[in-house]
C-alpha positions, 0 to 999 in steps of 0.5 A, a space after each residue: 499499500 503507498 504512504 501517505 504523508 499527509 495526514 488525513 481526518 480522522 472521521 468522516 460524517 456520512 450526515 449532515 445531521 446537526 446532532 451528529 457535527 460534535 462527532 469527531 471532537 467527542 472521539 478525538 479528546 476521547 482518544 487523546 484522554 485515552 492514549 494519556 493514560 495508557 503511555 502516561 499514567 498518572 492519576 487519571 487512570 481511574 477514568 479508562 473503563 469511562 473513557 473506554 466505554 465512551 469510545 466504544 459508544 463512538 465506535 459503533 455509531 453508524 455516522 463513525 467512521 475512522 482513518 488507520 493512517 490517523 497517527 492517534 488511531 495507529 498509536 490506538 492498535 498498537 495499544 489495544 493489540 496490547 490489551 488482554 481484553 480484545 472488546 477496544 481492539 476487535 471493535 477497531 479493526 473492524 472499523 473503516 470504510 471498507 469493511 465492518 459495520 459501516 459498510 454491512 460486512 461481518 468480517 474484520 477489515 484488511 485495510 489493517 493488516 495491508 497498514 502492519 505490514 507496511 509500518 514493520 508492526 509486527 507484533 500485530 502482524 501476528 496478532 491479525 493473522 489468527 483474527 477470523 476473517 482477516 486474509 493474509 492474501 487480501 490484493 490491492 487489485 481493485 482499479 488503479 490499485 498496484 496489485 499488491 499484498 500485505 507480504 509485497 507491502 512489508 517488501 518494499 518497505 523492508 519489513 523483514 520482520 513481517 517478513 518472517 511472520 508472513 512467510 510462516 503462515 501456510 496460507 500466505 502465497 509468496 508469488 502472488 501477483 495480479 493476472 495483468 502482472 502475469 505478462 499475455 502468455 501468462 507464464 509470467 509472475 510480474 509485481 510478486 512481493 520479490 520484484 516489489 523489494 527489486 524495484 524499492 531497493 531493498 536487499 535485504 527483503 530481496 534476499 530473504 525471499 529467496 532464502 525462503 524460495 520466491 520465484 525470479 520475477 518478470 521484469 520488463 524493459 530495458 530503461 527500467 533494468 538499466 536503472 534497476 543495475 545502476 543503483 543496486 551496484 551503486 547500491 551494492 546489492 548483491 542479492 537485489 543484482 543476481 535478481 535481475 540478471 537471471 531475471 534478464 538472462 531468463 528473459 533474453 534466452 526465450 526472446 523477450 528480450 528487445 534485442 535477443 541477448 543479454 548486453 549489460 556491460 553498454 549501461 553507463 552512469 551520467 559519467 558515463 562509468 559501466 556498471 563495471 567500473 562502478 563495482 570496481 571503483 568499490 572494489 566490490 569483488 561479489 559484484 564484480 564476479 556476479 557480472 562476470 558470471 552473467 556476461 557474454 562479453 567479460 574483458 570486453 567490458 574492460 576495453 570501454 572508456 567513461 567519459 573522463 578516458 578511464 576504464 574499470 581497472 584505471 578507477 580500480 588502481 585509483 583506489 587501492 583495490 588488490 583483490 578487486 584486480 585481481 579478478 580483473 587482470 588475468 580477464 584483459 584482452 586488450 591493452 586499451 583496458 589496462 594502459 589508456 590514457 585518461 584525460 589528465 594524462 594519467 594511465 592506471 600505473 601512473 595514477 596508482 603510483 602518485 596514489 602511492 608516494 604523494 604524501 596524503 592523509 590516512 586514518 591512522 588505523 587504516 594508514 600501513 593497510 591502505 599502503 600496502 593494498 597500493 603497493 601490490 595494486 602497482 605490483 600487479 600492474 607491472 607484473 601484466 606484460 600489457 603494461 609500460 611505463 614510459 608514462 611515470 615520469 622521472 621523478 615520479 619513478 625516482 619517488 617509486 623506486 625510492 619508496 618501494 625499497 624502503 618498503 622492501 618491496 623488491 616485487 615493484 623493484 624487479 617489475 621497474 627493472 624488467 621493463 624500464 630501461 631506466 632502471 638499470 646498474 647505474 641506478 639510484 636511489 633517495 633512502 630519506 637522507 642520501 642518495 644509494 647504489 639501487 644493485 647495492 641494495 639487492 646486493 645486501 640483502 640478497 635480491 638474486 633475482 634482481 641483481 641478476 637483473 640489472 646485471 644481464 641490463 649492465 651486460 646488453 647496454 656493454 654489448 651493444 656500446 661494443 658494437 656501437 663503437 665498432 660501427 663508428 670505426 
């Protein structure tokens, strides 16, 4: 049911008779007095029996109707549900414009169940399910209705406690949906409780419904899928993403999709960031794994640039998400995914180096981990065969060498030695006080691989120099 933000009158009169003009005032005054006693206690408690009788008499008046969305009535119903005397509670739940004594129907209104499920009144829902005449599968499918049920109301408002109570009732149909929600072929499951949870972006409700065996709902329209997927990735709602992707795969596989195949790789936000790029920026490995699982061309999605010329790997590298890169790098099949220059002139490696070597303020409790992750990002990038170091400036390279040596990251130094001719047997680094020879550091710390690399590069340089001299002679 839709929530109402404006307060509606507590009482609607069905007669213009002067004898009924004071009903709203009398009803509100009586309810106020009774609520004050129940909530605050105090010396007026002796008036409670008299106020109860007066309220019951007013509610029995055929000229009186109440609205459940009124704050006073809400409190009254909740408190009366806790009473040992059921008389007032039963009168209240039977008393509204759609059922009960005013409409001539003996059964209590199901409207109260909608209201209680929507607002998360779990104990009230539990009690209502035991009231004769309450239908737990009642549906708002009349003209203008959206086909909601108490279960879908709870789902769209993420009322998981209410959901558990409803789902524990064997009468509740978890996949109930309106006839018009089943599609032209009559086989779909649109507008079920799970559909509403997905549509509203309620992760906990969606997860619970899936655990209880709810069928994958049909989600139609590429624009709607685009919107819902972007919201789910930005909120890191894995359960909702899984439902949407599973629904779309099924729809496209049966030919109901607009193009016959599902290519979410091209979905992007206003900055041109794709779903992959957004997930990489937050470093959510679960989301990335889910996208890979439901992708027809995961590697191709890594090649797409946003409006700033940045790829998913650029965003992961800039934020220091080493685990995300561990998933993405092995899939790369084109240099653009990993070595593209953005509009600021930086590559994933360059931005990762800048983030690691620059003096930045990190929370004291996270500084060590943050710097370690960024070093791991650089090492992973240097290990990839498509990554080049030519976009690192001389000063940036020198700072990187110094930071790597001081932090003991021999893997980064080795990666630079393999890829960059500027790192050789003659290279120097700054240890914080003085400049020192890189090869001496490698020898002192027994980094045999690095020493060998530097010696081989020196030998090659000497041979090249000799050939040059011979040619000149």
